[in-house]
PARO-746469 format. One record per residue (C-alpha): residue in three letters; residue number from 1; x negated, y negated, z. Coordinates in Angstrom, 2 decimals. Example, Ala and Ser with C-alpha at 12.3 -4.5 7.8 and 13.67 -1.06 7.14 Angstrom:
PARO-746469
+------+-----+---------+---------+---------+
: code : pos :       X :       Y :       Z :
+------+-----+---------+---------+---------+
:  ALA :   1 :  -12.30 :    4.50 :    7.80 :
:  SER :   2 :  -13.67 :    1.06 :    7.14 :
+------+-----+---------+---------+---------+
END
This chain:
PARO-746469
+------+-----+---------+---------+---------+
: code : pos :       X :       Y :       Z :
+------+-----+---------+---------+---------+
:  UNK :   1 :   44.72 :   14.57 :   21.73 :
:  UNK :   2 :   41.00 :   15.41 :   21.95 :
:  UNK :   3 :   41.51 :   17.52 :   25.09 :
:  UNK :   4 :   44.32 :   19.44 :   23.48 :
:  UNK :   5 :   42.15 :   20.29 :   20.52 :
:  UNK :   6 :   39.29 :   21.32 :   22.83 :
:  UNK :   7 :   41.51 :   23.65 :   24.79 :
:  UNK :   8 :   42.95 :   25.29 :   21.62 :
:  UNK :   9 :   39.49 :   25.60 :   20.05 :
:  UNK :  10 :   38.12 :   27.31 :   23.15 :
:  UNK :  11 :   41.16 :   29.62 :   23.55 :
:  UNK :  12 :   40.92 :   30.56 :   19.87 :
:  UNK :  13 :   37.37 :   31.83 :   20.50 :
:  UNK :  14 :   38.30 :   33.74 :   23.73 :
:  UNK :  15 :   37.58 :   37.47 :   23.41 :
:  UNK :  16 :   40.40 :   39.69 :   24.66 :
:  UNK :  17 :   39.98 :   43.44 :   24.34 :
:  UNK :  18 :   43.02 :   44.95 :   26.06 :
:  UNK :  19 :   45.67 :   45.61 :   23.37 :
:  UNK :  20 :   48.70 :   44.97 :   25.66 :
:  UNK :  21 :   47.31 :   41.55 :   26.52 :
:  UNK :  22 :   46.64 :   40.73 :   22.90 :
:  UNK :  23 :   50.18 :   41.80 :   22.01 :
:  UNK :  24 :   51.65 :   39.52 :   24.69 :
:  UNK :  25 :   49.67 :   36.62 :   23.23 :
:  UNK :  26 :   50.81 :   37.34 :   19.62 :
:  UNK :  27 :   54.49 :   37.71 :   20.78 :
:  UNK :  28 :   54.31 :   34.34 :   22.55 :
:  UNK :  29 :   52.52 :   32.61 :   19.65 :
:  UNK :  30 :   55.04 :   33.86 :   17.10 :
:  UNK :  31 :   57.95 :   32.89 :   19.39 :
:  UNK :  32 :   56.71 :   29.38 :   20.16 :
:  UNK :  33 :   55.10 :   28.52 :   16.80 :
:  UNK :  34 :   57.11 :   30.62 :   14.40 :
:  UNK :  35 :   60.46 :   31.41 :   12.95 :
:  UNK :  36 :   62.33 :   34.05 :   11.07 :
:  UNK :  37 :   63.41 :   33.22 :    7.55 :
:  UNK :  38 :   65.41 :   35.26 :    5.06 :
:  UNK :  39 :   63.99 :   34.95 :    1.57 :
:  UNK :  40 :   65.57 :   37.06 :   -1.24 :
:  UNK :  41 :   67.15 :   39.25 :    1.39 :
:  UNK :  42 :   63.83 :   39.92 :    3.11 :
:  UNK :  43 :   62.82 :   38.78 :    6.63 :
:  UNK :  44 :   59.70 :   36.62 :    6.50 :
:  UNK :  45 :   57.78 :   35.45 :    9.63 :
:  UNK :  46 :   56.07 :   32.08 :    9.65 :
:  UNK :  47 :   53.94 :   30.57 :   12.48 :
:  UNK :  48 :   52.63 :   26.98 :   12.16 :
:  UNK :  49 :   49.61 :   26.01 :   14.29 :
:  UNK :  50 :   47.24 :   23.11 :   14.60 :
:  UNK :  51 :   43.82 :   24.68 :   14.05 :
:  UNK :  52 :   42.38 :   26.93 :   11.43 :
:  UNK :  53 :   40.61 :   28.94 :   14.19 :
:  UNK :  54 :   44.05 :   29.63 :   15.82 :
:  UNK :  55 :   45.52 :   30.73 :   12.53 :
:  UNK :  56 :   42.58 :   33.10 :   11.93 :
:  UNK :  57 :   42.96 :   34.53 :   15.50 :
:  UNK :  58 :   46.66 :   35.22 :   14.89 :
:  UNK :  59 :   46.06 :   36.73 :   11.47 :
:  UNK :  60 :   43.32 :   39.10 :   12.74 :
:  UNK :  61 :   45.48 :   40.13 :   15.71 :
:  UNK :  62 :   48.48 :   40.95 :   13.51 :
:  UNK :  63 :   46.25 :   43.08 :   11.23 :
:  UNK :  64 :   44.40 :   44.88 :   13.99 :
:  UNK :  65 :   47.32 :   45.44 :   16.35 :
:  UNK :  66 :   50.19 :   46.10 :   13.97 :
:  UNK :  67 :   48.52 :   46.85 :   10.67 :
:  UNK :  68 :   50.35 :   44.15 :    8.72 :
:  UNK :  69 :   48.70 :   41.74 :    6.22 :
:  UNK :  70 :   49.43 :   38.04 :    6.37 :
:  UNK :  71 :   48.37 :   34.91 :    4.50 :
:  UNK :  72 :   47.32 :   31.44 :    5.74 :
:  UNK :  73 :   48.81 :   28.44 :    4.00 :
:  UNK :  74 :   47.28 :   24.99 :    4.56 :
:  UNK :  75 :   49.80 :   22.14 :    4.88 :
:  UNK :  76 :   48.32 :   18.69 :    4.41 :
:  UNK :  77 :   49.23 :   16.04 :    6.96 :
:  UNK :  78 :   51.44 :   13.13 :    6.06 :
:  UNK :  79 :   53.64 :   10.52 :    7.70 :
:  UNK :  80 :   53.43 :   10.71 :   11.49 :
:  UNK :  81 :   51.36 :   13.90 :   11.34 :
:  UNK :  82 :   47.69 :   13.49 :   10.86 :
:  UNK :  83 :   45.38 :   16.35 :    9.86 :
:  UNK :  84 :   46.16 :   19.66 :    8.32 :
:  UNK :  85 :   48.59 :   22.32 :    9.68 :
:  UNK :  86 :   48.11 :   26.04 :    9.13 :
:  UNK :  87 :   51.00 :   28.44 :    8.49 :
:  UNK :  88 :   50.46 :   32.22 :    9.02 :
:  UNK :  89 :   53.04 :   33.96 :    6.88 :
:  UNK :  90 :   54.01 :   37.63 :    6.88 :
:  UNK :  91 :   56.10 :   38.49 :    3.87 :
:  UNK :  92 :   55.86 :   42.22 :    3.47 :
:  UNK :  93 :   56.88 :   44.18 :    6.60 :
:  UNK :  94 :   58.10 :   40.95 :    8.18 :
:  UNK :  95 :   61.11 :   42.72 :    9.73 :
:  UNK :  96 :   58.89 :   45.52 :   11.10 :
:  UNK :  97 :   56.54 :   42.94 :   12.69 :
:  UNK :  98 :   59.55 :   41.04 :   14.13 :
:  UNK :  99 :   60.77 :   44.22 :   15.87 :
:  UNK : 100 :   57.27 :   45.18 :   17.08 :
:  UNK : 101 :   56.63 :   41.76 :   18.62 :
:  UNK : 102 :   60.10 :   41.43 :   20.13 :
:  UNK : 103 :   61.41 :   38.66 :   17.80 :
:  UNK : 104 :   64.23 :   41.06 :   17.02 :
:  UNK : 105 :   65.95 :   43.44 :   19.45 :
:  UNK : 106 :   66.81 :   47.08 :   18.70 :
:  UNK : 107 :   69.99 :   45.98 :   16.95 :
:  UNK : 108 :   68.22 :   43.53 :   14.72 :
:  UNK : 109 :   69.39 :   40.41 :   16.54 :
:  UNK : 110 :   67.00 :   37.50 :   17.17 :
:  UNK : 111 :   65.65 :   37.34 :   20.75 :
:  UNK : 112 :   66.01 :   33.83 :   22.19 :
:  UNK : 113 :   63.56 :   34.15 :   25.04 :
:  UNK : 114 :   60.60 :   36.53 :   25.30 :
:  UNK : 115 :   60.77 :   40.30 :   24.97 :
:  UNK : 116 :   61.32 :   42.15 :   28.22 :
:  UNK : 117 :   58.12 :   44.15 :   27.89 :
:  UNK : 118 :   56.18 :   40.89 :   27.96 :
:  UNK : 119 :   58.26 :   39.29 :   30.69 :
:  UNK : 120 :   57.79 :   42.30 :   32.96 :
:  UNK : 121 :   54.12 :   42.82 :   32.05 :
:  UNK : 122 :   51.02 :   42.42 :   34.17 :
:  UNK : 123 :   49.44 :   39.19 :   35.41 :
:  UNK : 124 :   47.04 :   39.37 :   32.48 :
:  UNK : 125 :   50.09 :   39.57 :   30.15 :
:  UNK : 126 :   51.54 :   36.44 :   31.83 :
:  UNK : 127 :   48.22 :   34.67 :   31.22 :
:  UNK : 128 :   48.35 :   35.74 :   27.59 :
:  UNK : 129 :   51.89 :   34.45 :   27.27 :
:  UNK : 130 :   50.75 :   31.00 :   28.38 :
:  UNK : 131 :   47.74 :   31.19 :   26.13 :
:  UNK : 132 :   49.84 :   32.02 :   23.15 :
:  UNK : 133 :   52.45 :   29.37 :   23.94 :
:  UNK : 134 :   49.81 :   26.69 :   24.43 :
:  UNK : 135 :   48.01 :   27.63 :   21.12 :
:  UNK : 136 :   51.44 :   27.39 :   19.44 :
:  UNK : 137 :   52.78 :   24.15 :   20.85 :
:  UNK : 138 :   50.85 :   23.00 :   23.90 :
:  UNK : 139 :   49.31 :   19.69 :   24.77 :
:  UNK : 140 :   47.01 :   18.39 :   27.53 :
:  UNK : 141 :   46.74 :   14.68 :   28.26 :
:  UNK : 142 :   43.83 :   12.80 :   29.88 :
:  UNK : 143 :   43.73 :   13.10 :   33.68 :
:  UNK : 144 :   45.25 :   10.26 :   35.65 :
:  UNK : 145 :   48.60 :    9.06 :   36.98 :
:  UNK : 146 :   50.41 :   10.28 :   33.85 :
:  UNK : 147 :   48.42 :   13.44 :   33.17 :
:  UNK : 148 :   50.33 :   16.51 :   32.11 :
:  UNK : 149 :   50.05 :   19.93 :   30.51 :
:  UNK : 150 :   53.17 :   20.82 :   28.56 :
:  UNK : 151 :   54.49 :   23.20 :   25.97 :
:  UNK : 152 :   57.29 :   22.43 :   23.50 :
:  UNK : 153 :   59.72 :   25.36 :   23.39 :
:  UNK : 154 :   62.07 :   26.67 :   20.69 :
:  UNK : 155 :   64.97 :   26.79 :   23.17 :
:  UNK : 156 :   65.97 :   26.80 :   26.85 :
:  UNK : 157 :   65.69 :   30.64 :   27.10 :
:  UNK : 158 :   62.05 :   30.53 :   25.94 :
:  UNK : 159 :   61.36 :   27.66 :   28.33 :
:  UNK : 160 :   62.76 :   29.61 :   31.27 :
:  UNK : 161 :   60.76 :   32.71 :   30.34 :
:  UNK : 162 :   57.58 :   30.57 :   30.24 :
:  UNK : 163 :   58.44 :   29.08 :   33.71 :
:  UNK : 164 :   58.88 :   32.74 :   34.92 :
:  UNK : 165 :   55.44 :   33.68 :   33.57 :
:  UNK : 166 :   53.90 :   30.77 :   35.42 :
:  UNK : 167 :   55.65 :   31.74 :   38.64 :
:  UNK : 168 :   54.16 :   35.28 :   38.36 :
:  UNK : 169 :   50.73 :   33.61 :   38.35 :
:  UNK : 170 :   51.56 :   31.54 :   41.45 :
:  UNK : 171 :   51.87 :   28.34 :   39.33 :
:  UNK : 172 :   54.72 :   25.85 :   39.61 :
:  UNK : 173 :   56.04 :   24.68 :   36.21 :
:  UNK : 174 :   59.31 :   22.87 :   35.34 :
:  UNK : 175 :   61.58 :   23.26 :   32.38 :
:  UNK : 176 :   63.25 :   20.12 :   31.15 :
:  UNK : 177 :   65.05 :   18.81 :   28.12 :
:  UNK : 178 :   63.74 :   15.52 :   26.71 :
:  UNK : 179 :   65.65 :   13.94 :   23.81 :
:  UNK : 180 :   67.12 :   17.31 :   22.82 :
:  UNK : 181 :   63.74 :   19.13 :   22.94 :
:  UNK : 182 :   63.06 :   21.80 :   25.55 :
:  UNK : 183 :   59.69 :   21.52 :   27.29 :
:  UNK : 184 :   57.81 :   23.18 :   30.14 :
:  UNK : 185 :   55.73 :   20.59 :   32.00 :
:  UNK : 186 :   53.09 :   20.63 :   34.74 :
:  UNK : 187 :   51.92 :   17.30 :   36.15 :
:  UNK : 188 :   50.01 :   18.19 :   39.32 :
:  UNK : 189 :   46.20 :   17.97 :   38.67 :
:  UNK : 190 :   45.29 :   20.99 :   40.79 :
:  UNK : 191 :   48.00 :   23.07 :   39.12 :
:  UNK : 192 :   46.83 :   22.08 :   35.66 :
:  UNK : 193 :   43.26 :   23.06 :   36.60 :
:  UNK : 194 :   44.48 :   26.45 :   37.93 :
:  UNK : 195 :   46.41 :   27.17 :   34.72 :
:  UNK : 196 :   43.51 :   26.22 :   32.45 :
:  UNK : 197 :   41.47 :   28.66 :   34.41 :
:  UNK : 198 :   44.01 :   31.46 :   34.11 :
:  UNK : 199 :   44.34 :   30.85 :   30.36 :
:  UNK : 200 :   40.51 :   31.06 :   29.92 :
:  UNK : 201 :   39.71 :   27.45 :   29.04 :
:  UNK : 202 :   36.76 :   27.21 :   31.48 :
:  UNK : 203 :   34.60 :   24.80 :   29.44 :
:  UNK : 204 :   37.40 :   22.36 :   28.79 :
:  UNK : 205 :   38.39 :   22.54 :   32.46 :
:  UNK : 206 :   34.99 :   21.24 :   33.46 :
:  UNK : 207 :   35.35 :   18.27 :   31.08 :
:  UNK : 208 :   38.87 :   17.61 :   32.31 :
:  UNK : 209 :   37.82 :   17.74 :   35.95 :
:  UNK : 210 :   34.81 :   15.51 :   35.42 :
:  UNK : 211 :   37.06 :   12.89 :   33.79 :
:  UNK : 212 :   39.64 :   13.38 :   36.55 :
:  UNK : 213 :   37.00 :   12.83 :   39.20 :
:  UNK : 214 :   35.72 :    9.76 :   37.46 :
:  UNK : 215 :   39.17 :    8.24 :   37.17 :
:  UNK : 216 :   39.98 :    9.03 :   40.82 :
:  UNK : 217 :   36.77 :    7.41 :   41.96 :
:  UNK : 218 :   37.41 :    4.35 :   39.76 :
:  UNK : 219 :   40.98 :    4.05 :   41.03 :
:  UNK : 220 :   39.89 :    4.38 :   44.59 :
:  UNK : 221 :   37.28 :    1.72 :   44.03 :
:  UNK : 222 :   39.85 :   -0.68 :   42.57 :
:  UNK : 223 :   42.23 :   -0.16 :   45.46 :
:  UNK : 224 :   39.62 :   -0.27 :   48.17 :
:  UNK : 225 :   37.13 :   -2.80 :   46.73 :
:  UNK : 226 :   36.07 :   -3.88 :   50.24 :
:  UNK : 227 :   35.32 :   -0.38 :   51.45 :
:  UNK : 228 :   32.11 :    0.49 :   49.68 :
:  UNK : 229 :   31.14 :    2.99 :   52.30 :
:  UNK : 230 :   34.30 :    5.06 :   51.60 :
:  UNK : 231 :   33.56 :    5.10 :   47.89 :
:  UNK : 232 :   29.99 :    6.20 :   48.48 :
:  UNK : 233 :   31.22 :    8.99 :   50.73 :
:  UNK : 234 :   33.58 :   10.17 :   48.00 :
:  UNK : 235 :   30.86 :   10.18 :   45.40 :
:  UNK : 236 :   28.52 :   12.02 :   47.73 :
:  UNK : 237 :   31.23 :   14.60 :   48.53 :
:  UNK : 238 :   31.91 :   15.14 :   44.82 :
:  UNK : 239 :   28.14 :   15.64 :   44.23 :
:  UNK : 240 :   27.85 :   18.15 :   47.14 :
:  UNK : 241 :   30.87 :   20.06 :   45.77 :
:  UNK : 242 :   29.33 :   20.21 :   42.29 :
:  UNK : 243 :   26.09 :   21.41 :   43.78 :
:  UNK : 244 :   27.90 :   24.11 :   45.75 :
:  UNK : 245 :   29.56 :   25.41 :   42.60 :
:  UNK : 246 :   26.23 :   25.59 :   40.78 :
:  UNK : 247 :   24.64 :   27.32 :   43.74 :
:  UNK : 248 :   27.40 :   29.95 :   43.65 :
:  UNK : 249 :   26.97 :   30.36 :   39.92 :
:  UNK : 250 :   23.26 :   31.15 :   40.29 :
:  UNK : 251 :   24.18 :   33.65 :   43.05 :
:  UNK : 252 :   26.79 :   35.41 :   40.84 :
:  UNK : 253 :   24.55 :   35.68 :   37.75 :
:  UNK : 254 :   21.36 :   36.57 :   39.60 :
:  UNK : 255 :   18.61 :   37.53 :   37.16 :
:  UNK : 256 :   20.96 :   37.56 :   34.18 :
:  UNK : 257 :   21.15 :   33.80 :   33.82 :
:  UNK : 258 :   19.30 :   32.41 :   30.88 :
:  UNK : 259 :   16.18 :   30.38 :   31.76 :
:  UNK : 260 :   17.39 :   27.10 :   30.33 :
:  UNK : 261 :   20.70 :   27.33 :   32.18 :
:  UNK : 262 :   18.95 :   28.34 :   35.34 :
:  UNK : 263 :   16.63 :   25.35 :   35.13 :
:  UNK : 264 :   19.52 :   22.93 :   34.77 :
:  UNK : 265 :   21.35 :   24.57 :   37.65 :
:  UNK : 266 :   18.31 :   24.36 :   39.93 :
:  UNK : 267 :   17.97 :   20.66 :   39.05 :
:  UNK : 268 :   21.59 :   20.09 :   40.08 :
:  UNK : 269 :   21.14 :   21.99 :   43.37 :
:  UNK : 270 :   17.84 :   20.25 :   44.15 :
:  UNK : 271 :   19.16 :   16.72 :   43.48 :
:  UNK : 272 :   22.79 :   16.81 :   44.63 :
:  UNK : 273 :   23.12 :   12.99 :   44.82 :
:  UNK : 274 :   21.75 :   12.38 :   41.31 :
:  UNK : 275 :   23.90 :   11.42 :   38.32 :
:  UNK : 276 :   23.75 :   13.39 :   35.09 :
:  UNK : 277 :   21.56 :   10.65 :   33.57 :
:  UNK : 278 :   19.15 :   10.86 :   36.53 :
:  UNK : 279 :   19.06 :   14.65 :   36.25 :
:  UNK : 280 :   18.16 :   14.36 :   32.60 :
:  UNK : 281 :   15.31 :   12.00 :   33.40 :
:  UNK : 282 :   14.08 :   14.34 :   36.16 :
:  UNK : 283 :   13.88 :   17.26 :   33.66 :
:  UNK : 284 :   10.59 :   18.24 :   32.14 :
:  UNK : 285 :   10.72 :   17.55 :   29.28 :
:  UNK : 286 :   13.43 :   14.90 :   29.77 :
:  UNK : 287 :   16.93 :   15.66 :   28.46 :
:  UNK : 288 :   19.95 :   13.57 :   27.53 :
:  UNK : 289 :   22.97 :   13.33 :   29.83 :
:  UNK : 290 :   25.04 :   15.42 :   27.33 :
:  UNK : 291 :   22.34 :   18.14 :   27.19 :
:  UNK : 292 :   22.16 :   18.57 :   30.96 :
:  UNK : 293 :   25.98 :   18.44 :   31.33 :
:  UNK : 294 :   26.38 :   21.04 :   28.59 :
:  UNK : 295 :   23.96 :   23.44 :   30.24 :
:  UNK : 296 :   25.69 :   23.12 :   33.62 :
:  UNK : 297 :   29.17 :   23.63 :   31.97 :
:  UNK : 298 :   27.94 :   26.81 :   30.25 :
:  UNK : 299 :   26.33 :   28.02 :   33.51 :
:  UNK : 300 :   29.60 :   27.62 :   35.46 :
:  UNK : 301 :   31.72 :   29.07 :   32.67 :
:  UNK : 302 :   29.42 :   32.13 :   32.40 :
:  UNK : 303 :   29.50 :   32.63 :   36.14 :
:  UNK : 304 :   33.27 :   32.26 :   36.40 :
:  UNK : 305 :   33.74 :   34.77 :   33.57 :
:  UNK : 306 :   31.36 :   37.17 :   35.33 :
:  UNK : 307 :   33.20 :   36.75 :   38.64 :
:  UNK : 308 :   36.52 :   37.41 :   36.85 :
:  UNK : 309 :   35.20 :   40.57 :   35.28 :
:  UNK : 310 :   33.84 :   41.82 :   38.62 :
:  UNK : 311 :   36.87 :   40.72 :   40.63 :
:  UNK : 312 :   34.84 :   38.55 :   43.00 :
:  UNK : 313 :   35.35 :   34.95 :   44.12 :
:  UNK : 314 :   34.49 :   32.35 :   41.42 :
:  UNK : 315 :   32.20 :   29.34 :   41.77 :
:  UNK : 316 :   35.06 :   27.48 :   43.51 :
:  UNK : 317 :   34.62 :   29.74 :   46.51 :
:  UNK : 318 :   31.66 :   27.65 :   47.66 :
:  UNK : 319 :   33.67 :   24.48 :   47.71 :
:  UNK : 320 :   35.01 :   23.97 :   51.23 :
:  UNK : 321 :   37.65 :   21.62 :   52.60 :
:  UNK : 322 :   34.96 :   19.73 :   54.49 :
:  UNK : 323 :   33.29 :   18.80 :   51.15 :
:  UNK : 324 :   36.55 :   17.30 :   49.87 :
:  UNK : 325 :   37.77 :   15.52 :   53.00 :
:  UNK : 326 :   36.63 :   12.04 :   53.93 :
+------+-----+---------+---------+---------+
END
């Protein structure tokens, strides 16, 4: 589950300034991670998440957006669950928060799906819904034949609402019931990559795609052991595509790119056939494979964020079909 934790850690750090988008994320997180409880005649809201950073993000958002105080309770792992879990609990004003976030309708009845204001919101709200749902109960498996991105849902209505949010982003997701549990699942690699981008997990996307590319190349090599030339072409095409993305990143950032990231990017562009190990040895002074990879990841993530803010094509714009076709 290392990739899942990486996505959630990155999304928990993502800065979102627009209040309507933050509200959509909070509504989704409370809907998919939480529940309404009546304690001593008072409605209490609880949301259980995997990471302390996610719990802090939710607690801060509740305070800043709605003015309600909450507490974080640490639940130690045991049995099949390893590691701690974190419960964000709102005791005072729990009913008010439930109404504000759409957990209760105007008549005080629980909402089974997502509130209409969120469902009918902007594309940025739809991204926030997926971000909140994934932080609450999402998982991402290693790329390969059985790779998947999925979210466990509290019921079929919530699952259908999440599928609808994906559809508004141009992403195909399927709702299914597995052993009595409702899930929304995406298995196509390109679709997973697109959704990670829309949610804002740019750094983890680079790691996922690198592993995906490595597994695809390995699988191809196993199937076509006697066709070395074809494997070499695929590796060369992948290197060219990576170089093209870095080239676009340097173009987007211009003079704003930090010198150490610019240096790593220029190495990648100048030596498109080289592996990360070789790039590290070519650096002056030499760097480790992880160091050069980390700099290139940060360069691409910074450029993609800048492109998103400016409304211009991202680093993927430089990758052409010719680079990917054999």
